[in-house]
N, C-alpha and C positions, 0 to 999 in steps of 0.2 A: 533449588539446584541452579548453580551458575553455569551459563552456557559458554562454550568455547568453539569458535569456528574461524576459518582461515581469513575471511575478508575483513575481519575486525582488527584494528591496530592494537599493538601491545598495550598502549595507553589510550583510553578513550578521551575525547574532549571533555572539558569541564561541563557540569550540568548547567542548564540555562538559568540565568539569574531570575529570581522571583522579585517582582516589583509591585508596589502599590497594593491593589486588591487581588493580586495573584494568590491562589491558595497555597499554603505551605505544604511541603512534601510530608507524607505519612510514611513511617518506617515500620515494616512488618518482618517477623521472623519467618524463615522458610516453612516451618510447620503451619504457621497461620495462613500462609499463601495456599498451601496444599489443602487445608480445611475449607477455604473459600472456594477452591476449584471443585472439591467434592460436593459441597452444598449446591454449587451451580449445576453439577451433573444431575443431582436429584431434581432441581428446579426444572431443568430441560426435560427430563424423563416424565415428570408429572405435569408438564405443560403449565407450570407456574402455580400449581396447587400446593405443593410442599417444597421444601428446600428454599434456597435464597439465591437470587440473581447475583452473580459476581460483580462486585463494585470495587475496582481498584483506582477510583478517582484520586488523582494527585498522590499516587503512591510511588515510593522508590523501588523500582523493579529492575534496575540496570543489571545487565548480564544474566537475568533469570532465564531458565530453560522451560519454555512452554511448548516444546515440540510435541506434535501429535495430540494435543489436548483439544477437547471439545469446548470451545469458548464462544459459541454462537450467542450474540446479543450481550456479551459481557461489556462492562463499562471500564474504559481505560483513559477517560478524558484527563488531560493534563498530567498523566503519569510519566515518570522517568523510565523509559524503556531503552536507553542507550545500550547497544550491544546485546540486547535480548534476542533469543531465537524462538520463532513460532513455526519452524519448519513443519509442513504438512498438517498444521493445526486447522481447526474449523472455526472461522471467525466471521461467518456470514452474519450481517446485521450488527456487528460489534461497533462500539463507539470509541474511537481513538482520537477525537478532536483535541487539538492543542498539545498532543503528547510529543515527547522528545523521543524520536525513533531513529536517531542517528546511528548508523552502523548496525541496526537491527536486521535480522534475517527472517523474511516472510516467504521463503522459497516454498512453492508447492501448496500454499494455503488455499482454502476455500474462503475467500473474502468477499463474496457477493453482497452488494449493497452495504458494505461497511463504510463508516465515515472516518476519513482521514483529514477532515477539514482543519485547516490552520496547523497541521502537524509539521514538525521539523524532521523531515525524513531524508536529510542529506546522507548520501552513501548507503542508504538502506537497500536491501536486496529483495525484490519481488519476483525472482526468476520462476517461470512456469506457474505463477499464481493465477487463480480464477478470481478476477476482480470485476466481473460483469456488474454494471450498475453501481459501482462504488463512487465515493465522493472525495475528490482531492482539491476542492476549492480552497484557494489561498494557502496551499501547502508549499513548503520549501523542499524542492526536489533536485537540488544540485547533485549531479552525479548519481542519482538514484537509478537502480537497475530494474527495468521492467522486461528483461530479455525473455522472449517466448511467453509472456503473460497474456491472458485474455482480458482486455480492457474495454470490451464492447459496451457501448452506452454509458461509460463512466463520465464523470464531470470534472473537467480541469479548467478552472477560471482563476485569473489573478495569481498565477503561480510564479515563484522564483525558481527557475529550472534550467540553468545552463548545463549542457552536456548530460542531460538525462538520457538513458540508453533504452531505446524501444526496438532493438533488433529482434526480428522474428516474432514480434508481438502482434496480437489481433487488435486493430484500432478502429473497428466498425463504429461509425457514428460519432467519433470524437471531434472536438473542436480544438485544433492545435495550431491554427493559422498564426496566432500572435507569438508563437514560441520561436520562430525563426530557426527551425530545425535544419540540420544538414542531412544530406542523403545518407551519410554514414551512420547517423543516429537511428535511422529507420530501415537499415538494410535488411532485406528479407521479410519485412513486416507485411501484414495483410490489412486491407481496408475495403470500403465500399465507396461508390461515387459520392455519398453523403458525408464521408469523412472530410473534415475541413483542414486543408493544408495550404501552404503557400504554393504559388504556381511554380512549375518546373520539377517538383518532387514526384517520385513514383512509388507505388505500392503494388504488391501482388493482390489480385482480386480475391476476396473471400468467397465469392460465388463460384469462381472458376479459377483455381489456383495455378492453372497453366497460363493465365493471361495477366497482363500488367496494365495498371491504371496510371495515367499521367495527368497531373493537375494543370488545368487551364481555366482562367477566369473563375477560380474558386471552386471548381468541381472536377472530380475525377472522370477521365474519359479513357476508354479502352485504347491502348496503344496499337497502332496499325503496323 
């Protein structure tokens, strides 16, 4: 089933070009996709003894509707997921490395310890997502929305990320000092003294949300 939601443009950007040793895209019919999801449900319920782990590696899934599906530990590496929706789905431990996630909707997902390494997630939406311990290393995050998401202990390194939106997000333990964020990008967000931000920025304290932390010399200090 193809997804429809408001933040996606009427016409999606073209799919990313495949070069050299990049894997070609696989095309599946909607019934085939549903069968893979059903087999994955059996695999999860049996703890891997029966059924088959979902493997959508390098598959064309643009605009597909995965809302509220249980896709824990599913494989989506190098998949074309432009404009797809995963709203309120379970993606803990899923592998989405190198995937094209532009304009995809991950609002409200459980994406704990999921891998988005080297993903192209420009304009993707992770509003109110649980992304604790997830991996966004080398991901492209231009204008990606993390509004009110829990990003505690997630990993962000070598990112291309101008104007990513972290308002009201939980940023405990993140290293974002090299991002050159503005205060408006983290308005209302929470953190701990160990969160790494550039000096002068402020966050609300995760430990006591009535208090504010201000960054000086690379560390958050309670504002007096």
